[in-house]
N, C-alpha and C positions, 0 to 999 in steps of 0.2 A: 363885270362879266366873269362868270365862273370858268376858270381855265380847264375844268374837267367836263364841261358841258359838250355833248356831241356836236351840236350845231356850230358853235364857234370853232371847234376843232376842224370841222369840215371846211368852214370858210378859210381857216388858216391854211389847210392843205391846198385849196384852190388858189389862194394867193401865192403859195409856193410854186404852183404850176405856172402861173403867169410870170412870176419872177424868173423862174428857170428859163422860160421861153425867151425872155428879153435878153438873157445873157448868152444864148447860144450863138456861136460864130457861124454865120450863114455865108460861108465862102463857097468855093467851087464844089458842087454836089458830087458825091461819090456813092453810087448805089450798086456797084458791082457786087454780085453775090449776096446781097442783103434782101431778105423778104420784105415785101411792102406791107405796111400796116394798113388796116381798113380805117380810113379817115372819115368816119361817120359820127354824127352827134350821139348816136346810141352807144358807140363803142369807145370813142376816144375824145376827151375834152379838148385836146390840143393835137394838131397835126404833128407827126414826127418830123423833126428837122433833118434834112439830108445835108450833112456837112463833112468837111474833110477831117477835122479834128474837133474834139470837145473843147470848149472855151476853158483856158487855164483857170479863170476866175471860179468856175464851178468846181474844178478839181481841188480848190483850196478847202472844200468841205471835208476832204479826206486827207489822211497822212499815211505814209509808209511806216512799216514797223521794222525794227532791227532785232536780230537774235541776240540774246543776252551774252555778255562776256563770260569767260570761264571763271570759276571761283577764284577770289583774290587772296585766299589764305587757306591753310590746311584745315582750319576749323570750318570754314564755309564749304570746303570740299567734302568734309566728313558729314556735315549736315545734309548736303545734297544727296550723297550716296545713301545715307540713312533714310531720307524721305522717299527715295526711289524704292528701296526695299519694303518700306511700310506700305507704299501704294500698291504693291503686288502681293502683299502677304495676307492670306485668308485667315490666319490666326487672329486677326482683328475682328472676326465675326463669331457669333455665338457657336455656330455649328462647324466652324473652321472650313467653310466651303465657299465663302464670298470674300472678295477683295474690292478695293476701289476700282481696280482695273476690270472687274467683272461688269460693272455698269458703264464704265468709261474706258472701253478697250482702246488702248493707244494704237494698236495696229489697225483699228477701224475708225480712225479720226476721233477717238474719244467718245464713241457711242456704242450702244449694244444693239441698235436696230429695232428695238421694241417700242411700242407706243408708251408703255410704262414698264419700268424694270422690275424683274423678279427679285424679291428679297428673301428674308428668312422663311423657311418652311414653304416656299413657293408663293408666298403672298406678294401681291403687286402693289406698288405705290400708286398714287393718284396723279402724278405728273411725269412727263417725259424727262429723262435724264439728259441735261445739256452737256455739250462737249466741254472737256477741260482744256483743250488747246486754245491758247490766247486768253483764257478766262481771267487770268491774274490781272490783266489790264482793264477789265470792266469796272464800272463805277460801283457795282454791288454784285453779290452772289445770290444764287437761287432765283427762281422765277419771280418770287415776291420780294427779293432784296433783303431778306432777314439777316443776312450776314454781309459784312462790309468787305472782308478779305478772304482769299483762298485759305489762309491759315485758320480762320474762324470756321469757314465752311467745312473744312476737311474733318473736323471733329464730329459734326452733326450726324452723318450716316452711321458711324460706328455704334453709337448708342441708340439710334432710332429703332424702335421695336419691330417695325416692318421692313427695315433695311438690313443692316448687319446684326442688330439686336444684342450687342455686347455692352453691358454697363461699363463706364469708364474705369472703375476700380478693378474690374476683372480684366480689362484690356491691359492695364498697367501690370497687374500680377502675372499675366501670361508673358509679357515681354521681359519682366525681371527674372522669370524662370529660365531664360535663354542667356547663357553667359556671354555669347557673342554679341547679343543685342545690348546687354549692359555695357560692354566695352565700346560699342558703336555710339551709344548715347553719351558716354563719358568723353569721347573724342569730339562729338558735335557740340556738347555743352560743358566745356571744361570749367572747373571751379564750382560747379553746382554740387552741393552735398548729396542731392537726390535727383540726378539728371533724367531718370525715366518717369515722366509725368505725361498726362494726357494732353496738357498744353504743349509740351515739346513734341508730342506725336503730331499734332496739328501744325506746329511750326515747321517741322521737318518736311512733312508732306507738302506744305505750302511752298517751301523752298524749292522742292522738285518741280512742282506745278509751274512755278515762275520761269522755268526753263522751257516749258512747252509752248514755244513761240514759233510759228511757221510762216515763212515768207513765200509769196507766189509771184507770178508774172505781173499781177496787179501792182505790187510794190515797185517792180522795175519800171513799170509804166508811169507811176506817180513820181518817180525820181527823174523822169525826163526822157526815157527811151520810148518814143512813140511807136516803135516797131514791136514792142512787147505784146501788144494786143492786135488781133486781126481786124480787118474792116468790119466783119460781122460782129465781133465783140464790142467794138467801139459803137456800132449802131445800137447794140443792146444796152450799152451804158447810157446812150442818149434817150432811149425809151424809158429807162429806169429814172433818169433825171426829170424828163418831161412829165412823167406820170405822178411825180410828187413823192416817190419812195424815199428820196434823200432827206426828207424832213425828219424822219426818225432813224433811218439807217445811214448814219453819217460818222465821221471821225475815223480814227485809226482802225477800228474794228468793224466798220460799216454796221454799226449797232453797238449794243453793250454800254450805252452812255446815258440812258434815260428810261423812265417808266412811260408807258403809254396805255391808254384804255383800249382793250381788245374789243372790237365792234364799235369803233368810234362813230361810224356812219350807219351801218346796218348791224343790228344785234348779232352777237356771236351765237352759233347754233346751240352750244352747250354752255350755259351760264351757271352751272352748279358750283364751280370753283370760283370763288369771289376774288381770288388774286390777293393783292397787297392789303385789301381790307381786313383779311384774317390776321395780319400783323399789326396794323395800326388801329383797327376798330373804327376807322372813319368811313362813312358811307361814300365820301368823295373818292375813296380808293377802290371802290367796287370795280372788278374786272380790269384793274391796273396790273400790268405785268412788265417785267424788264424786257426791253426790245432786244432780241437776240442778235448776236453778230452774224453777218452773212459770210464771213470767211470760212472756206471749206464747206459751205452749205450744200454743195452738190453731194457730199459724202455723209451728211448727218440726218438723213431721213429716219423715221417719220418726223413731221414738223409740228411746231407749236407746243404749248405747255401740256396739251391733252393728246398729242400725237395723232391728231385727227386727219392730217394731210399725209398721204402715203408717198406722194411724188412731189418733186419740186415744181412741176407745172401746176399741180393743184394748189400748192401753197401760194404761188404767185397770183393765181386766179382769185383765191380767197382773200388775199390781202387787198387786191384791187377793189373787190366788192365791199368788204366789211370795213376797211380802213379809209379808202378813198372815195367810195361811192361810184366807182366806174366799172364797167364790164370790159376788161381788156380783151381785144381780139386775139384769136389763136396765134396770129403772126406776131403780135406784140409780146405775148407770153413767151413764145419760143425765142424771140430776140433777147428778152431780159435773161432767160435761162442761159442762153449762149454766153452772155457777159458774165453771169454768176459763176460759170465754170472756170473763168479765168482767175477766180479767187481761190481755186484749189491748189494747195501746195503739195510737194512731195513729202513723204514720210521718211525721215532719217532713221535708220536702224538703231542708232545709238540712243534714241529717245524711246523707241517702242519695244525694244527687246527686254524680256523678263530677266532680271538679275538673279544670281544665286542668293538665296535667303539665308539669314543666320540660322545655324543649326543644321543646314542641309549639307550633304557631302558634295564636294567640288565635282 
């Protein structure tokens, strides 16, 4: 059986639905304040279980995350500070008007709010810019997984002609022209005869991005505090689990751990982007994309690689139809969205504030 064939994938999803239903804890019902889903064959493959708490066995599919520890050495601290400066510095773009933070605005949950981001000379890319928050924990980077780490990913946009558009050698030359940057690189990479390199640029930005980890009430709930979520949010979690969404959106990041065919059951409306196939050349990878994390998803619209869903409600509806082959009732969509909002974290100022850049006056 071909693991990428849509029909076996649909069978797998339906099996997951049945499996989830058998694990739900059907104790004393609690329906106060929870909208009732329409339990008809046309809209829901399984009735939504009304239970007091979600079975802990299902919660094992997920794990909480921890914020990183402070730098353990002066060198690590210097690298982190350097990476933060580079992340915000527009001098890494050809026209000195774009920075990493331009497409991944940290005060907007790592997004710019556009379907596709605007790059050099106003040109737009072909894919939605994913959030950088929590991205370092994903199994691969970019929608097609062409980079394995955030350090590798960070170098790509700098030289991409329709993004920042600055060749690597010119980027290095600009940084070397700033005495303060030369000193900062020397602190971060002591012992290197030539510390200002494009690889060190990516390494330093990656070190900063590894600190972009945000916890939410969802983590508190997973760690055992069942009061961290409201009754309505728990009900939304149950609808999410019963619908089969957890087959792909699982683990620490509620996603970010696998590739999946977009349009597994019903073809995706826009199939011009072939996804991972462009990287591997294999027809089996056509329309395969990295499953995005759902953490902070309330704040990261528009959705999908093509930015085709403007609202979270629309995104949930499209996932039900195209990935699971079900038409979720409006009540079910709203219930899932209610739970998804519990994955939203607060934005700490120390992560989002723009630092003073080398060469700037204090």
